C-alpha positions as YAML, in Angstrom:
chain: A
units: angstrom
residues:
- id: 1
  name: MET
  ca: [11.23, 12.23, 14.70]
- id: 2
  name: ARG
  ca: [12.57, 8.43, 16.79]
- id: 3
  name: ASN
  ca: [9.08, 8.49, 18.43]
- id: 4
  name: VAL
  ca: [7.30, 8.30, 15.38]
- id: 5
  name: LEU
  ca: [9.09, 5.99, 13.91]
- id: 6
  name: LEU
  ca: [9.16, 3.76, 17.44]
- id: 7
  name: VAL
  ca: [4.52, 4.29, 17.00]
- id: 8
  name: LEU
  ca: [4.66, 3.77, 13.32]
- id: 9
  name: ASN
  ca: [6.82, 0.38, 13.67]
- id: 10
  name: ILE
  ca: [4.40, -0.82, 16.30]
- id: 11
  name: ILE
  ca: [1.19, -0.05, 14.10]
- id: 12
  name: ILE
  ca: [2.19, -1.75, 11.14]
- id: 13
  name: SER
  ca: [3.62, -5.22, 13.44]
- id: 14
  name: ILE
  ca: [0.04, -5.11, 14.31]
- id: 15
  name: VAL
  ca: [-1.23, -5.43, 11.04]
- id: 16
  name: ILE
  ca: [1.34, -7.76, 9.71]
- id: 17
  name: VAL
  ca: [0.18, -9.58, 12.34]
- id: 18
  name: VAL
  ca: [-3.19, -10.21, 11.68]
- id: 19
  name: LEU
  ca: [-2.68, -10.29, 7.83]
- id: 20
  name: ILE
  ca: [-0.38, -13.75, 8.36]
- id: 21
  name: LEU
  ca: [-3.40, -15.21, 10.82]
- id: 22
  name: ILE
  ca: [-5.84, -14.18, 8.59]
- id: 23
  name: GLN
  ca: [-3.67, -15.70, 5.26]
- id: 24
  name: GLY
  ca: [-4.54, -19.33, 6.85]
- id: 25
  name: LYS
  ca: [-2.63, -22.50, 6.70]
- id: 26
  name: GLY
  ca: [-1.11, -22.79, 3.55]
- id: 27
  name: ALA
  ca: [-4.80, -23.65, 2.43]
- id: 28
  name: GLY
  ca: [-6.08, -19.72, 1.38]
- id: 29
  name: LEU
  ca: [-8.89, -17.84, 2.75]
- id: 30
  name: GLY
  ca: [-11.51, -20.78, 1.52]
- id: 31
  name: SER
  ca: [-10.78, -23.10, 4.04]
- id: 32
  name: ALA
  ca: [-11.21, -20.64, 7.02]
- id: 33
  name: TRP
  ca: [-14.92, -20.56, 6.10]
- id: 34
  name: GLY
  ca: [-15.09, -24.00, 5.17]
- id: 35
  name: GLY
  ca: [-13.94, -24.55, 1.44]
- id: 36
  name: GLY
  ca: [-12.15, -27.61, 1.58]
- id: 37
  name: GLY
  ca: [-10.60, -27.67, -1.47]
- id: 38
  name: ASP
  ca: [-7.90, -30.49, -1.90]
- id: 39
  name: MET
  ca: [-5.54, -29.62, -5.23]
- id: 40
  name: TYR
  ca: [-3.33, -27.17, -5.21]
- id: 41
  name: GLN
  ca: [-4.54, -23.71, -6.74]
- id: 42
  name: THR
  ca: [-2.67, -20.66, -7.13]
- id: 43
  name: ARG
  ca: [-3.67, -17.39, -4.80]
- id: 44
  name: ARG
  ca: [-6.16, -15.20, -6.54]
- id: 45
  name: GLY
  ca: [-8.19, -12.55, -5.64]
- id: 46
  name: VAL
  ca: [-8.40, -11.34, -1.82]
- id: 47
  name: GLU
  ca: [-5.58, -13.91, -1.08]
- id: 48
  name: LYS
  ca: [-3.22, -12.48, -3.46]
- id: 49
  name: LEU
  ca: [-3.49, -8.67, -2.48]
- id: 50
  name: THR
  ca: [-2.96, -10.39, 1.39]
- id: 51
  name: LEU
  ca: [-0.01, -12.22, 0.09]
- id: 52
  name: ARG
  ca: [1.43, -8.75, -1.15]
- id: 53
  name: LEU
  ca: [0.40, -6.48, 1.27]
- id: 54
  name: THR
  ca: [2.04, -8.53, 4.13]
- id: 55
  name: VAL
  ca: [5.12, -8.33, 1.89]
- id: 56
  name: ILE
  ca: [5.16, -4.71, 1.58]
- id: 57
  name: LEU
  ca: [4.35, -4.08, 5.26]
- id: 58
  name: ILE
  ca: [7.60, -6.25, 6.50]
- id: 59
  name: VAL
  ca: [9.54, -4.58, 4.12]
- id: 60
  name: VAL
  ca: [8.72, -1.19, 5.46]
- id: 61
  name: PHE
  ca: [8.83, -3.08, 9.25]
- id: 62
  name: PHE
  ca: [12.30, -3.98, 8.26]
- id: 63
  name: ILE
  ca: [13.33, 0.01, 6.84]
- id: 64
  name: LEU
  ca: [11.75, 1.61, 10.05]
- id: 65
  name: SER
  ca: [13.74, -0.61, 11.86]
- id: 66
  name: VAL
  ca: [17.10, 0.19, 10.49]
- id: 67
  name: LEU
  ca: [15.82, 3.64, 10.43]
- id: 68
  name: ASN
  ca: [15.40, 3.34, 14.37]
- id: 69
  name: LEU
  ca: [18.90, 2.09, 14.44]
- id: 70
  name: PHE
  ca: [20.45, 4.80, 13.31]
- id: 71
  name: LEU
  ca: [18.62, 7.92, 14.66]
- id: 72
  name: ARG
  ca: [19.72, 6.63, 18.26]
- id: 73
  name: SER
  ca: [19.91, 9.55, 20.01]
...
């Protein structure tokens, strides 16, 4: 059981890193492909989805880490 949790933790951590790198530097996905936009805009569509997915995966990662801590054998 502990090995399964460790593998899940590793997979989720890799996905979190990829999602954070996709999000860019505060300008959103538009700037990643050359779209400038100097004014502030709310997150929409794919940007909103990646942000929410990142937050959910971070919470799941935290829960799995705590479970791993308590399931030491």
